[in-house]
C-alpha angles and dihedrals in degrees: 000000000000116000118253129206109224094221091055099054138058120229115215111218099181133027125192131186131197132190115246102163139322093289102029137067132179112230123200128183130185121211124180119233113203113223108173135342109313092358129107141163125212115232114207120206123185140170141144130255144144095251136033097243093042084058091049090056089055092047091051087057087062099043124083090221132030116278119235134183098220094110098037108146102175142006121208130198127193118246090244091054091048090052088059093050132272103217096098092041095057093045093093091052091056094046098049109089091200091065117083123229090234091066111136119240127197144174121232116212094215125007124341088204092059093044094051092048090052095060113103108175133145089222094055131252095276097053091038093057093040090053090047090056094041098056093042090054093047101039108008142057098284115110120218112281137155143149094284095049093044095049092046091050091053090055095039124101092204106047136047118211131243136188137189116261121219134197140170108265109189088337094309122111106242138173103244106166151359112251118210126206137204103213100321098331124098110237108160147359140200128208113267088239087070092043092095090067091055092043092053090050093044104047147358114257146153135232097034129152138220130189117204121198120184134166092266107031148005127225140181121210117196138179090040118181114199137187127180133189132188122224117194124189131181110189118173090338094310108125118203133175126201123189112203113200124186120192134183123181151151122255106230099169133026126167098201131071128251099030090161091064093041100049095110092051091042090055090051091049092054092046090052093048093048093048092050093051093043093052091049091051094048090048089052090054092048093050090052090044092233127132112201090152091062095236089155091056092052091049092048093051095044104044122067111222092023110192113213094194093049093051091050090053094046103038099092092054098032113133105243114180126193120209116189132191120185129183128185109226096183137004103181129247098291114095 
């Protein structure tokens, strides 16, 4: 590889792509320009083309220095583009050795060009969006996802991919949903408020949150630790899957009196609410014939003589049961 002098190149930190027509995409990249100490200005370059690197040639014609991907933090794709399939549009990300496999990917509900132009942050658009994804993965409702996981899920026979979906909310870029794919094509989404249900079924994690709303009270549970295990049985040709989820958490807000005395019933209320939402979500996946939870992978690894064709035929009617156990670890000093 030829050597590059850092002062003579521009590092793109964000790339965004929008659907124009079947043969044309609009590509947008953001590159920070450092003005004074601790000050920078994002330069936005955009043009249309039939391929990603054809677009990069056009963008280099606009930039005062050559654009490189070495600092790319995130790549965004418009919802319309994702509905036409993303496999060919992430190919360049996988082939470029300067791009890390932990690169974040996201879907933009409207236009990625408009979203990138709306970001006004002293840290720059790339770091801003990367930090937005980071803290929502660590402390929010966003499951772990990156370029490596997404590309592997597209190729996998046992998982279907998902990505966060962003939109401009009152002019501020926000994660609004989880977008689910069949192969590489976007087919459905759920609000990010329900993302914690999927995340608890999908992976083990710490520092989660859950809001419970009933007819008589509201409550917020924070600092949730969760573990989940899959149990697969195949008795006399009857395949069944059980997802066991265990939660522990701290009650930070409760709108009714005497929580201390009501903790057992409160735990049952949350278990009932979680189970209802989890079953609805799993049914939604089965109706769409997508498997982002990797049920197929757990069946394949648990059943000797696993039959791929049989699972495909049975998946949409497969009995999938959710068992939930929740314990309050702390409820504060107020009774």
